C-alpha positions in Angstrom: 4.8 95.5 108.9 3.8 92.2 107.5 5.6 89.1 108.9 7.1 86.5 106.7 6.1 83.7 109.0 4.7 80.9 106.9 1.0 80.1 107.2 -0.1 83.4 108.7 -2.5 86.2 107.9 -1.9 89.8 108.9 -4.4 92.6 108.8 -7.6 93.7 110.4 -11.3 92.8 110.3 -14.6 94.5 111.0 -16.9 91.8 112.2 -20.6 91.7 113.3 -21.4 88.2 112.1 -20.7 85.8 109.2 -22.4 88.1 106.7 -21.4 91.5 108.1 -17.6 91.5 107.7 -14.9 93.5 106.1 -11.3 92.2 105.7 -8.0 94.0 104.9 -5.5 91.1 104.9 -2.1 90.0 103.8 -1.3 86.3 103.4 2.3 85.3 104.2 2.2 83.0 101.2 2.2 86.1 99.0 2.8 89.5 100.7 3.0 91.3 97.4 -0.8 91.6 97.4 -3.5 92.7 99.8 -6.9 91.0 100.0 -9.8 93.3 100.4 -13.2 91.8 101.1 -16.8 92.7 102.0 -18.2 89.2 102.9 -21.4 88.1 101.2 -24.6 89.3 102.9 -26.4 86.1 101.8 -25.8 83.0 99.7 -27.1 84.6 96.5 -25.2 87.9 96.7 -22.1 88.4 94.5 -18.6 87.7 95.9 -16.8 90.9 96.7 -13.2 90.0 97.3 -10.4 91.9 95.4 -6.6 92.1 95.5 -4.4 95.1 95.0 -0.7 95.4 95.0 1.0 95.8 98.4 3.8 98.2 99.0 7.0 96.6 97.7 8.5 96.8 101.2 5.5 95.5 103.1 7.6 93.0 105.0 10.4 95.4 105.9 8.8 98.8 106.5 5.8 100.3 108.3 2.8 101.6 106.3 -0.6 103.0 107.2 -3.5 100.7 106.3 -7.0 102.1 106.6 -10.5 101.5 105.6 -13.5 103.8 105.7 -16.9 102.1 106.1 -20.0 104.1 105.1 -23.6 103.1 104.3 -22.8 102.8 100.5 -19.2 101.6 100.3 -16.1 100.4 102.0 -13.0 102.3 100.9 -9.5 100.9 101.4 -6.3 103.1 101.7 -2.6 102.4 101.8 -0.4 105.3 103.1 -3.3 107.7 102.6 -4.0 106.7 99.0 -7.3 105.2 98.0 -6.5 101.8 96.5 -10.0 100.3 96.1 -13.7 100.8 96.8 -16.2 98.0 97.3 -19.9 98.8 96.9 -21.3 95.3 97.1 -22.2 93.6 100.4 -21.5 96.7 102.4 -22.2 95.9 106.1 -25.3 97.5 107.6 -24.8 96.5 111.3 -22.4 97.7 114.0 -19.6 95.3 114.9 -16.2 95.1 116.4 -12.6 95.2 115.2 -10.1 92.4 115.2 -6.4 93.0 114.6 
């Protein structure tokens, strides 16, 4: 469940370093959208940040948020439904998870 506390970000991040990162995030300033990102792998690579609609009750009900990271893409799911695929800037290194 996403909090309505002002100035906060809710979500999870795969992180190896500043150019090997995937984010699945809600900003409390607008919980109606989810921000999905594969961070740039270098300064000349394209930006790969997208938004999709969040569940209408994201601040009052629990949902399943998931991403699948493979060599060719990062796939983002909400409640088992694929909502977006990013094929740019896909991480190529192991990292750790932050919640």
